[in-house]
N, C-alpha and C positions, 0 to 999 in steps of 0.2 A: 504494500500500500504506500503510495506516494503521499506525503503530507507537506503542503505548502504552509509556511508559517508567516503570519502577518508581521511586517516589520515597520517600525516607526521611521526608519531611515529611507524615506521615499526618494531622496536625491541620489541614491546609489544606483548606478546602471549595471554593475557587475559585482559579484561577491568578491571580497578580499581574500577569502579562504574557501578552498574547495578541496575536500580530503575524505579519506576513509578513516574510521576509528572504531573504538570500543567504548560503549557506555559503561561507566563505573560508578558505584555508590560508595562514597567515603563517609566513615563514621566520625565526622568532625562537627562539633557544635550542633548535634541533632541530625546531622547528615546533609550531604549535598551530592548532586549529580555532576559528573564531569565527562568529557569526551577525551579519551587517551588515543592519540595517533602514534605513529611510529616515532615521531620526533618531539611532540609537544603535548601538553595538557591544555584543554579549553574548558572554561566555565560558562556554559550557555545560560543566559538569563531567561530564556523562553523555551526550555525543553518541554515538548508536549508529553503529557502523562503516558500516552501509549508507548513512548520510547524510553520510559524510565524503567529499564530492565537491566539489571547488573549483568554484564557480559555480552550484551546485544551488539552485534556487528552492524555498523551503519555507514552510510555515506551522507555527506552534508555540505551545505554552502552557508557561509556566514560573513558578517561584518564584524570587525574587531574594534579595539580601543573604546570600549564602553566605559564611561566614567563611573565613579562610585567605588566604595570599598566592599570587600567580600572576605569571609573567612575561608571560603573554598579556594583551593589552589588553581592556577592556570589563568591564561588570558581570558578576560571576560569578553564574550561574543554574543551577538544576536543572530540566531538562526534565521535564514531566509528560506531554506529548503532542507528537508531531511527524509531519508528513505532507508529501508532495509538494504544492507550490503548485498551485492550480487558478485562480490569478489571471491567468494568461497563456496 
């Protein structure tokens, strides 16, 4: 199932980030969801509930450099598109 995610950043023509990754749940301050790629960790501010499954392989597009503080590790991103991975 392909899920488009509404983004407040309407001025972006193309995503800054396009990658495959694994959804992970971290037991930090009550828990948080991250996307772990081969090289980086991302902290999505708008992870759809359907994709909040520890160990789920996904592909995604996002914009980065989202302001604000977070206890969750990784670059804060806003997802513009997410789907189940077809890489495996």
